[in-house]
N, C-alpha and C positions, 0 to 999 in steps of 0.2 A: 568202564564201558556201560555198567548198569545205569549210570546217571546220565548218559548221553541219550537224550530223547529228541528225536526228530519228528516222529509221527507214530501212529499206531495202525498196524495192519490187523483189522478185526477178524478177517477170515482168510486163511491161507489158500482157500479154494481159488481165489483170484489168480494165483500163480499158474493154475492148470487150465481154467476155463477161459477161452478166448473172449475178451471183453466185447469185441465188436461183432461177434458171431450172432447174426440175427435169429436163427432158428432156436437157439437155446435161451433166449430172453422170454420171460413170461410175466403176465400180471400176477401179483401175489395170490389172488383168489383162485387162479387157474391151477396152482400147485398146493392149495390148501392152507395158504397163509393169509394174514390180515394186513391190508394196506395201512390201516390206522395204527396198528401196533408196530409195523416196520418203520413208520414215520417217527417213532419215539427214539430210534437209533440216533438220528441227527441231534435230537435234544440232549441225549446223554453225552455224545461226543462233544457237542458245543460247550457243555459245562466244563469239560476238561480244557478246552481251548481258552475259554474265558478266564479260567483259573491260572492260565499260563503254565499249565503242566505239559502240554504238547503244542506243537505249532500247527498240526493238522493230521488228517487221517483219511484213509480210504476204507470203506466198509462194503462188504459183499455178503449176501445171503443167497444160497442156492439150494434147491430141493429137487430131487429126482433128475439131476443133471441140467436143470434150467435155472437161470439167474432171475430171481424175483426182486432183488434189491442191489443196486450198485450206486454208491454216492461218494463224492469227494467232499471233504470238509476242510476249512481253514486254509492255510498257506503252505506252499512248498518251500518258500523262502521269505522270512519275515522282513528282511531289509528291503527287498525289492517289491514286497507286497504281492508277489505272484500267487495266484490261486492254486490250490492243490489240484493237479490233473488226476483223472481216474486211472491213468496208466503211469502214475509216479513210481519210481524205482526205489525200493526200501532196502536197507541192510537187514538181512534175515537173522544175523547173530545166532543165538542158540536155537532158533526155530529151524536151523539147518540140520540139527541133530536127527530129526526124523528122516531127512534125505539120506544121511549117512547110514541110518539103520536100514532103509530100503535097499541100499547098495549091498550091505552085508547079507540081507536075506536073499537077494538075487544070487549071490555066491553060494548060499546055502542050497537054494533050489537047484543049482547046477552041480551040486555035489563037491564043491571045491573047499568047503569048510563045514564044521559042525559047531553048534553053540557050545558044546562041551569041550571043544578043543582048547588046550592051554595056549596062551598067547605065544609062549616060547616056540611052539611048532612053526610059527611064521617069523618070529623075531627072537632068535636064540638068547639075546641079552636079557630077556625077562625070566630065564630059568633060574630057580633058586632065589626068589624074591625074599627080602627081609622086611620085617614090620618094626616100626619105631614104637617103643614103649618107654614110659617115664622111668628114669633111673631111680632106683630105690623105692619103687612103688608110689612115687609122688603122683597125686591126681592132678592133672592139668586142668585149667579152666575149660569150660565147654565152648569158649569163644574160639572162632577160627584161628588157627595157628598154634593152639594149645598154650597160649601165654597165661600167666597167672594173674592177669589183670592189666589195665592200662599202665604202661611205664615199667611193668615188671620184666625181668630178663627172660629169655626163652628157657623153657624147661629142658634140662639135660636128658638125654635119651640113651637107651641101650637098643641094640638091634638083635632081633630074634628071628629064626627061620619062620616063614609063613606056614600056616597049618596045611595049606595046599596051594597049588599054583593058580594064578589068575586065568580065568577062562574068557572066551568071547562073550558068553552070557553075562559074566560079571561086569564087563565094560558096558554092555548095552543097558544094563539095569542099575548102573551106578553102585555096584556092590564090590568094586575092585579094590578100593582103598587108595587108588593112585591119585595123588595130588588133589585131595578133596578137602583141604583146609585144616588138617590135623597135624600131629607131631611130625609125621613123615614129610608133609608139605613144608613145614617150617624149616626142616633140615635138608631140603632138597639140594641146595647149594648150586654149584656150577653145573651139575647134571641137568638141571631144569632150565639152564640159560640157553636160549636159542639165538644163533648167530644170524646176521643179516642175509647171508647167502645160503642158509640151511634149506634143505628140502625135507619132506617127510622121511625119505630114505636115509638122510644123514643125521637127522635130529631124533627121531623116535627111538632108535636103539639106545641113545643116552638115557632115556627115561627108565630103562631097565635097572639102572643103578640108584634110582630114587627110592628111599624107604617108603613103605606103605603106611597109611594112617591106621589101618586095622587089618585083621586077617580076612582074606577074600571071602565074600559070601556071608559074613557075620553081621554086617550093618548096611544100611542104605545111607549114602552121603554123596551129594552131587559133585561129580567131577566135571567142572565147567568146561575145561579145555582138553586136558591131557587124555582122558579116557577115550573120547571120540576121535582125537587125533590119531591115537594108536589104531583104532578101528579103520580109519581112513587109509593108513599104511597097510593094514592087512588086506583091504580091498585091492590096493595096488599090487600086492604080491600074488593074491589069488587070481586076479584078472589078467595080470601081465600088462596093465595099462597104468599111466599116471592117473591120479585121482580126478583131476579136472577133466581129462579126456574121457574117462569112464563115465562120469556124470553127464557130460555133454552128449556122448554118443548113445548111452544106454538109458538115460532118464530124461534129460531136458529136451533134446530134439524130438524124441518120439512123443512126448507129452505136449509139444508145442509151447514149452516154457522158454520163449525166445529172449526174454529179458533176465533170465536167471543164469548166474555164473560167478566167476571169481573176479571179473573185471567188466568194464563196459566200454563200448566203442564211442568215439567222439559224437556220433549222431544221437546217442542216448544221454549224453551228459546233462542236457537241459532238463531231463526228467528225474535226475537223481535228487532225492529229498535232502535238504540241508540238515546237518547234524547240529543240535543244540544241547546245551547242558543246563540243568536246572540250578538256579541260584536263588538266594533270598530275594533278589530283585527281579525275578522272572527268568525267562529263557535267555541264555547268552550263547552266541554263536561259538561252536567249538573250533579251536585253533587247527586241529587236525581233521580235515574233511575227507581224507582218504580212508579213515577208519583203520582197519587191520589188514588192508590189502598187501599182498606180497607177490612179486613176479615169480617166486620160486617155491614158496611154501603154501600149499593149498589146504587150508584148514577150515573148520566149521564156521568160525567167526567171520570169515572173509566173504561169505556167499551173499550175493545181492539178489 
C-alpha cells in the first residue's frame, strides 16, 4: 500500500474546514501570510507531478480558522485526463490514526478508560502476552521480520512472558511490540490472518495470541495496522457503538466532515481519486481501486 500513490493531501485541515464557506476564506496577507510564497506550493507539487511520482494533489493552508490557500493540481484520473477537483476524495490510510486517537481520548474524557489501562481489561485475550526472542541468543537482522538477510530462513524463537502488560498508552505511542515488523510479527501465523467476514469484534481477540516483537514500553516501533485496530475495538467496547457509527456520530458529522468515512455513496464516486502504483515506467493504474474497504471490518486503512 505504501507504493500505491494516487495523490498527496498536503493539509488535513481541508477535511474539517468547509471548502465553499465564504466567510472563512481570506487573502493571505489578511492572516499574515505571503501570496508570493504560497504560490511556490504549486511549483513544488508540479515538480512531483512532472516526475510522475504522483498524479495530482490538493493543497490547503489555513491560519486562524481562515483559508488562505486552496488549490488543485494535476489529474484525478490520468487515463481520462480529468483535472483534480478541489473536493477530490482521498484515501487517508495511516493519516486516519489521529482520528482513532481522538476517539480514544474522547473515551478518556468521559472516564470510560485510562491510558494506563491494560488492554486485557477490554479484550481478555491479551492478558499474559508473550515476547518472541531469538532461540539460543542469536541476534536477528535489524531488517523487518527478523530475517538473517535476503533468502535466509526465519530465525527460530522462544517465547518469554512480557515484562508487563500492554497498555492503551503503548498502543497510542507505538510502544506495544504488536506486529511491528520483528520476530513476533514473523511468527504471527494464523492468529494474524483476517477472514473476509471478520469484524473488529471477531478478529481483534485473535491478535492476543500473536507474540510481541519486544517487551511493551521498551522500544518505539511502528505498528502500522494492528495497534490501532486494537484501539478501534477498545473504542467500540467503551462506547457501546460500532467504530464506524461512533466516528460518524461523534466526530465526522459534528465537524462537518461529510466526505469522510469507510465508504462512499454513488454520488461521490466521481470525486474519488484514482489509485496508481509507481513503476520504473511511471505511474500505473492499480488493479484494486477499492483499496482496503470492507463491509464488516472498520479499520484505520479504510478511511476516506
